[in-house]
C-alpha positions in Angstrom: 4.4 -4.8 22.4 3.2 -1.0 22.3 -0.3 0.1 21.2 -0.9 3.6 20.0 -4.2 5.5 17.8 -4.1 7.8 15.3 -7.6 10.1 14.9 -7.6 11.7 12.3 -10.3 14.4 12.4 -11.0 16.1 8.6 -13.8 17.7 6.8 -15.4 15.0 5.9 -15.0 12.3 8.0 -13.3 10.8 11.3 -11.0 8.4 11.4 -9.5 5.9 14.6 -6.9 3.4 13.5 -5.6 1.5 16.2 -1.4 0.1 15.4 0.5 -2.3 17.7 4.2 -1.1 17.6 7.1 -4.0 17.8 10.4 -3.4 19.7 11.6 -4.0 16.3 10.3 -0.8 15.3 7.8 -2.1 12.8 3.8 -2.1 13.0 1.2 -3.4 12.4 -2.6 -2.3 12.1 -5.1 -4.4 14.0 -8.5 -1.9 14.6 -9.8 1.3 12.8 -13.5 2.8 13.5 -14.2 5.9 10.5 -17.3 8.2 11.4 -18.8 10.9 8.2 -19.7 13.8 10.5 -19.0 16.5 7.1 -17.3 19.1 9.7 -16.2 21.4 7.3 -19.8 21.8 5.6 -20.9 25.1 5.3 -17.9 26.6 7.0 -17.1 28.3 4.2 -20.5 30.8 4.9 -18.9 32.2 8.2 -15.9 30.6 9.0 -17.4 29.2 12.0 -18.0 24.8 12.8 -22.1 24.6 13.1 -23.0 23.3 15.9 -24.8 20.3 14.9 -22.3 18.6 13.3 -19.3 19.9 16.2 -21.9 17.7 18.5 -21.9 15.2 15.7 -17.9 15.0 15.7 -17.7 14.8 19.7 -20.0 11.9 20.1 -18.0 10.3 17.2 -15.1 10.9 19.4 -16.7 9.5 22.8 -16.8 6.0 21.1 -13.4 6.4 20.1 -12.1 7.2 23.3 -14.6 3.8 24.6 -12.9 2.0 21.6 -9.1 2.9 22.8 -10.2 2.4 26.5 -10.8 -1.2 25.9 -7.9 -1.6 24.1 -5.7 0.0 27.0 -4.0 2.1 23.7 -0.2 3.8 25.4 -0.5 6.7 23.0 -2.8 8.9 21.3 -2.3 10.9 17.8 -5.1 13.3 17.9 -5.0 15.6 14.5 -6.8 18.1 13.0 -6.1 19.5 9.3 -8.5 21.1 6.8 -10.8 23.1 7.9 -10.1 23.6 11.6 -6.3 25.7 9.8 -9.4 28.0 8.7 -12.6 28.0 11.7 -13.0 30.9 14.2 -14.1 28.5 16.6 -11.3 26.2 16.1 -10.1 26.9 20.1 -13.4 26.0 21.7 -14.0 23.3 19.7 -10.5 21.2 20.9 -11.2 22.4 24.3 -14.7 21.2 24.3 -13.1 17.3 23.3 -10.5 17.2 25.3 -12.8 18.2 28.7 -15.7 15.5 27.2 -13.6 12.6 25.2 -9.6 13.5 27.3 -7.7 13.9 23.5 -5.7 16.7 23.2 -5.9 17.5 19.3 -3.5 19.3 17.1 -4.1 21.4 14.0 -1.9 20.2 11.5 -0.1 23.0 10.2 0.0 23.4 6.2 3.8 21.7 6.1 3.0 19.5 8.8 0.2 18.2 7.0 2.4 18.0 3.7 5.1 15.9 5.2 2.8 13.5 7.0 1.2 12.7 4.0 4.9 12.5 2.4 6.0 10.1 4.9 3.2 7.9 4.5 3.7 7.7 0.5 7.3 7.5 0.5 7.8 4.4 2.8 5.2 2.6 1.4 5.4 2.8 -2.8 8.6 2.7 -4.8 8.1 5.7 -6.7 11.2 7.3 -7.6 9.9 10.5 -8.9 6.2 11.8 -8.3 3.6 13.9 -7.7 1.3 13.3 -4.9 -2.3 14.5 -4.9 -4.0 14.1 -1.5 -8.5 15.7 -2.0 -9.6 15.9 1.1 -13.3 17.6 1.6 -11.6 20.9 1.6 -7.9 21.3 0.3 -6.3 19.7 -2.3 -2.2 18.9 -1.0 0.4 18.6 -3.6 3.9 17.3 -3.6 6.3 17.1 -5.9 9.0 14.9 -4.2 12.7 13.3 -6.2 15.1 11.0 -5.0 13.4 11.2 -1.4 13.5 14.8 -1.4 10.1 17.0 -1.5 10.7 19.5 -4.4 7.5 21.9 -4.5 4.6 22.2 -2.4 1.3 23.6 -2.2 -2.1 23.3 -0.7 -4.5 25.0 -2.4 -7.9 25.5 -0.4 -10.7 23.5 -2.3 -11.5 19.8 -1.7 -14.3 17.7 -2.5 -16.9 19.4 -0.2 -15.9 22.6 -0.9 -16.6 22.0 -4.8 -19.9 20.3 -4.6 -20.7 23.4 -3.0 -19.6 25.3 -5.6 -21.7 25.5 -7.9 -24.8 23.7 -6.4 -28.5 24.9 -6.8 -27.3 27.4 -9.8 -30.4 24.6 -12.1 -26.7 22.7 -13.4 -26.8 19.1 -14.7 -24.4 17.1 -13.3 -22.7 17.0 -16.1 -22.4 20.9 -16.7 -21.8 21.1 -12.8 -18.5 19.1 -13.0 -17.7 21.0 -16.0 -17.5 24.0 -14.2 -16.0 22.5 -11.6 -13.1 21.2 -14.1 -13.1 24.5 -15.7 -12.2 26.2 -11.7 -9.6 23.9 -10.6 -8.0 24.3 -13.8 -7.9 28.6 -13.2 -6.9 27.3 -10.0 -3.8 25.2 -10.9 -2.8 27.9 -13.7 -1.3 30.0 -10.9 0.8 27.3 -9.4 3.4 28.4 -11.0 5.5 25.1 -10.4 3.1 22.8 -12.2 4.3 23.6 -15.6 7.5 22.9 -14.8 6.6 19.2 -14.7 8.6 16.3 -16.1 7.0 13.8 -17.9 9.0 11.1 -16.2 7.2 11.8 -12.8 4.1 9.4 -11.6 0.9 10.8 -10.3 0.9 9.3 -7.3 -3.0 9.4 -5.4 -4.0 9.6 -2.0 -7.0 9.4 -0.5 -10.7 8.3 -0.6 -11.5 10.0 -3.5 -8.6 7.6 -5.2 -9.4 4.8 -3.3 -12.8 4.4 -4.0 -11.8 5.6 -7.9 -9.3 2.3 -8.1 -12.7 0.1 -6.4 -14.7 0.7 -9.5 -12.0 0.5 -11.9 -11.1 -2.8 -10.1 -14.5 -4.5 -10.5 -15.1 -2.8 -14.3 -12.0 -4.9 -15.5 -13.0 -7.7 -12.8 -9.6 -7.5 -11.9 -8.4 -10.6 -9.6 -6.3 -8.9 -6.6 -8.2 -7.8 -4.0 -5.1 -4.6 -3.1 -5.7 -1.0 -3.5 -2.5 -0.3 -2.2 -0.1 0.1 -5.7 -2.6 0.1 -7.8 -2.1 1.3 -11.6 -4.9 2.8 -13.5 -4.2 4.9 -16.9 -6.5 7.5 -18.6 -8.2 5.6 -20.4 -9.9 3.8 -17.4 -10.2 7.1 -15.2 -12.4 8.6 -18.1 -14.7 5.6 -18.4 -15.6 6.2 -14.4 -15.4 9.8 -14.9 -17.6 10.0 -18.1 -20.4 7.1 -16.4 -20.0 9.4 -12.9 -20.7 12.8 -13.6 -23.8 12.4 -15.4 -25.5 10.7 -12.6 -27.1 12.6 -9.5 -25.9 11.2 -6.0 -28.7 9.0 -6.1 -28.1 7.3 -9.0 -23.5 7.5 -7.8 -24.2 5.5 -4.5 -25.5 2.4 -6.3 -22.0 1.9 -8.5 -20.5 -0.7 -6.2 -16.5 0.8 -4.8 -18.4 4.5 -4.3 -18.5 4.8 0.1 -22.0 5.4 0.7 -20.9 8.8 2.8 -18.9 10.3 -0.8 -21.6 9.4 -3.3 -22.9 13.5 -3.1 -18.8 14.8 -3.7 -17.4 12.6 -6.1 -18.1 13.8 -9.0 -16.4 16.7 -7.9 -13.1 14.7 -6.7 -13.4 13.4 -9.8 -13.3 16.4 -11.4 -10.7 17.8 -9.7 -7.9 14.8 -10.7 -9.3 15.3 -14.3 -8.5 19.3 -14.4 -5.0 18.6 -12.8 -4.4 15.4 -15.5 -5.5 17.8 -18.2 -3.3 20.4 -16.9 0.1 18.3 -15.9 -0.6 15.9 -18.9 0.0 12.9 -16.2 -2.4 10.3 -17.6 -1.4 7.4 -15.1 -2.2 7.1 -11.4 -1.0 5.1 -9.0 -3.0 4.9 -6.1 -1.7 4.8 -2.3 -3.4 3.4 0.3 -0.9 5.1 2.4 -1.3 9.0 3.2 -1.2 10.9 6.6 -2.1 8.0 9.0 1.0 5.7 7.6 2.8 8.7 8.0 2.7 9.4 11.7 3.1 5.7 12.2 5.9 5.4 10.3 7.3 8.1 12.3 6.5 6.5 15.7 8.0 3.6 15.4 10.8 4.5 13.3 11.3 8.2 14.3 14.4 8.1 11.5 11.9 8.7 8.9 11.1 12.3 10.2 14.7 13.3 8.8 15.5 10.1 6.6 13.0 7.9 4.0 13.3 4.0 4.3 15.4 3.3 1.9 14.5 -0.4 1.3 10.3 -0.1 1.6 9.7 -3.6 0.5 12.6 -5.2 3.1 11.3 -3.3 5.9 7.2 -4.8 4.8 8.8 -7.9 4.7 10.3 -7.8 8.2 7.3 -6.0 9.4 5.3 -9.6 8.5 8.4 -12.0 9.7 8.4 -10.3 13.2 4.6 -10.1 13.5 4.2 -14.1 12.3 7.2 -14.7 15.0 9.4 -16.8 12.3 13.1 -17.2 12.5 14.3 -14.3 10.5 17.8 -15.8 10.9 16.9 -18.9 8.5 14.9 -16.7 5.7 17.8 -14.4 5.5 19.5 -17.8 4.8 17.4 -19.4 2.9 16.6 -16.0 1.2 20.7 -15.4 0.6 21.1 -19.2 -1.1 18.2 -18.8 -3.0 20.4 -15.6 -4.5 23.5 -17.5 -5.3 21.6 -20.8 -6.9 19.8 -18.1 -9.1 22.7 -16.7 -10.2 24.9 -19.9 -10.0 22.1 -21.3 -12.7 20.7 -18.3 -14.6 22.9 -20.1 -17.5 19.9 -22.2 -17.5 16.3 -21.1 -16.5 17.6 -17.9 -18.3 15.4 -16.0 -16.3 16.0 -11.8 -15.7 16.7 -10.2 -13.0 13.3 -8.4 -12.1 12.6 -12.0 -10.9 14.5 -11.5 -8.2 12.2 -9.5 -6.2 9.7 -12.3 -6.2 12.4 -14.6 -5.2 13.2 -12.8 -2.4 9.5 -12.3 -0.8 9.4 -15.9 -1.4 11.8 -16.7 0.4 12.1 -14.2 3.4 8.2 -14.9 3.9 8.1 -19.0 3.4 7.7 -20.0 6.6 4.8 -17.3 7.8 2.0 -19.9 7.0 3.2 -22.0 10.0 1.7 -19.1 12.2 -1.8 -20.8 10.9 -0.6 -24.3 10.8 3.2 -26.7 10.5 0.6 -29.6 7.9 0.9 -28.0 4.3 2.1 -24.4 5.7 3.1 -23.5 2.2 -0.7 -23.5 1.7 -1.1 -21.2 4.0 2.1 -19.2 3.6 0.4 -18.4 -0.7 -2.7 -17.1 1.3 -0.9 -14.8 3.6 1.5 -13.4 0.8 -1.4 -12.5 -1.3 -3.0 -10.8 1.7 -0.3 -9.6 3.7 -0.9 -5.8 2.1 2.9 -5.7 1.2 4.7 -2.1 0.6 7.4 -0.9 -2.3 6.4 -3.9 -4.5 4.3 -4.5 -7.5 0.8 -6.7 -7.8 2.0 -8.9 -10.2 5.7 -9.8 -7.9 3.3 -10.3 -4.8 0.9 -13.0 -6.5 4.5 -14.9 -8.0 5.8 -14.8 -4.6 3.0 -16.3 -3.7 3.0 -18.9 -5.9 7.3 -19.4 -5.5 6.7 -20.5 -2.0 3.5 -22.4 -2.8 5.6 -24.9 -4.5 8.8 -24.8 -1.9 7.5 -28.2 -0.3 5.1 -29.8 -3.1 4.8 -29.7 -6.7 1.0 -29.6 -6.9 0.5 -26.8 -8.8 -2.7 -25.3 -8.8 -3.3 -24.4 -12.5 -7.2 -23.9 -11.7 -5.5 -21.0 -9.4 -2.9 -19.4 -11.5 -5.8 -18.9 -14.6 -7.3 -16.5 -11.7 -4.8 -14.0 -12.4 -3.7 -14.6 -15.8 -4.6 -10.5 -16.8 -2.0 -9.2 -13.7 1.2 -12.6 -15.2 3.0 -12.3 -18.1 2.7 -15.9 -20.0 6.4 -16.5 -19.1 5.7 -16.2 -15.9 4.3 -19.6 -15.1 7.7 -21.6 -16.1 9.6 -19.2 -13.8 7.4 -19.3 -11.1 8.1 -23.4 -11.4 11.7 -23.0 -11.8 12.1 -20.9 -8.8 10.2 -22.5 -6.6 12.5 -25.6 -7.1 15.6 -23.2 -6.3 14.0 -22.5 -3.3 13.0 -25.7 -2.3 16.9 -26.6 -2.2 17.6 -23.4 -0.6 15.2 -24.8 2.1 16.2 -27.9 2.7 20.0 -26.7 2.5 19.2 -25.0 6.3 16.9 -27.3 7.1 18.5 -27.6 10.7 18.2 -24.4 10.9 22.1 -23.9 11.6 24.0 -22.3 8.6 25.8 -25.5 8.4 25.6 -24.7 4.5 27.9 -21.3 4.1 27.9 -21.0 0.0 26.6 -23.3 -3.1 28.3 -23.6 -6.7 27.0 -25.2 -9.4 28.9 -26.6 -12.2 26.6 -27.8 -16.1 28.4 -31.3 -17.3 26.3 -32.2 -19.9 22.7 -33.5 -18.5 23.8 -33.2 -15.3 24.2 -30.8 -13.0 26.7 -31.0 -10.3 25.7 -28.9 -6.5 28.4 -28.6 -4.6 28.2 -27.0 -1.3 30.7 -25.1 1.3 29.6 -26.3 4.6 30.6 -25.9 7.9 30.0 -29.4 10.4 27.9 -32.0 9.6 25.2 -30.8 6.6 24.2 -34.9 6.0 20.3 -34.0 6.9 20.5 -30.9 4.7 21.9 -32.5 1.5 19.9 -35.8 1.9 16.6 -33.0 2.4 18.0 -31.3 -0.6 18.4 -34.6 -2.3 14.4 -35.3 -2.3 14.2 -32.1 -4.9 16.1 -34.2 -7.6 13.0 -35.1 -9.3 10.8 -31.6 -9.7 14.4 -30.0 -10.9 14.8 -32.2 -13.6 11.0 -31.0 -14.8 11.8 -27.7 -14.3 15.5 -28.2 -15.5 15.8 -30.9 -17.6 19.3 -32.0 -15.9 20.0 -34.6 -13.8 21.2 -33.3 -10.1 24.3 -34.3 -8.1 24.9 -33.3 -4.4 28.3 -32.8 -3.1 
C-alpha cells in the first residue's frame, strides 16, 4: 500500500496530512499535524516574508520531515499558495526549505489552487449547483460550478489575517471593526460582475478552518448529536446568532468560546464578517460546510488520476468502496446483498409504502453490513453501527448515515435500542423509526439469501396473498442453507409487516 504526504503551507498555518493509497484507487487518512506559523502576517507592508515567521515555518517543516521518514512515505506533495504568489523572497524561502528539509515546494497558481479546492468539494459532496467560498489567511477563493463544471472563479486578495489587520489599531471597538470589514468586503465583491447573476437555486459551500469552526459552534449551541462537520448545513439564523455573539468580543474572550481553535480566535470575527458580506451581497442564506478542500483534492487526483479531467460520478459509491476495501470485506458478497435488498424493497413496496429516498440508507447499510467484523465477528452488527456513524462518508446527508447505521444494526438482531435512537431525534423524522424496522428485516433476509456467499439466489419475487407473503427465489444450485437461514427472520417480518412469510 502506497503512502503519500501532503504539506499545505498557507498564510495562517501549515498542515501535514498522511494517507494510505489503496490499489483500488481509494485513500484513507491515517495521520496529520497542524502548526500555526502566520507566515503571511505583516507581509503586506513591504511584500517580504518576515525572518521570524520563516524560521518558525522551517522549524515546523523539520518536524514534518521526521514524521514522513518514520512512516516511510513514498511521495510528498508540498504546495504553497496564498502569500507566496506575492512574496518577493519566495524563491529564497523555497530553496532554504528544500536544502534543510528536502521538501520541494510548488507554488500553486490561482487556477491550480481553485482546481484542487473544487476537486476536493465535488468528489465529496452531492451538491449539483454550488458556489464554493474558501477563506484562508490572505485570500478569498470563490468558485461557481454547475453540472460538475466550473463556470466562474475569482480570487480576491484578502483573507482572515489581512482583514483582521485592516482596521487594527485605529480605535474601533470589535463590533465597529467587523462592520468596517463587512463594508470593505461588500465593496470588493461588487467588482466581481458574475456574482450579481447567481441564481437562487445555487448552494453556498464553505471550505476552510473558519467554516469548520463556525459549524462546530453551531453544533454546540443546538446540541447537535452527530459528530461530523462535513456536509453540516446551517441556515441564516444560525449564522447570525454566532456572528452576533462573536463580533462584540475581543480576541481573548473569543478564545473561550468552545468550537473556536485557539490559533483562530483573533482572526475568526474578520472571517465571519467576510462570510456575512458574501451572504448579504448574493442573498445566499444557507451554508453547506465541506470538510474536504485543497488537500483532499490532491488526494483524489493522486488516487484517481481521472478526476483531474472528470469528477467521480457516484460520490457515495466511491466513499463506500473506500471503506469496504479498507476493511477488507467480501465485496462481491456485499454487492449481492445490496442487490437483493433493493429487489426486496421494490417487491415489498405495496406493504412498506416507503418513498424511494430510503434506498440510499438501505444501500449504505447493505454494502457496509459486515464492516463490524473488522473489529470482532460476534455482535458485529453493533460494531457496524458504530463504524457507519464514524466513517465520515461522502455524498450523503447526516440523516441518511444515521438511518443506515440503525438499519445495519438490526440485520442480525431485533434488539432495538430506543434510548440510542432518541439521541438523534432532532435529526431524524417521526416516520423514520418504522422505516428502519422494516428495512432492517429486508437487509436481514437479503443477507440470509447469500449466507454461503456464493450468489446462489439470483432473484426474488413476492406475492401478497391475504395475510401472507409468498417469497419465491430464483436459484442456481442448492440453496437450502440460504432458505433455512432466511426463515429465521419470519418473526421479525410479522412484527414489521403484519404478514406471515413463506419462502419457496
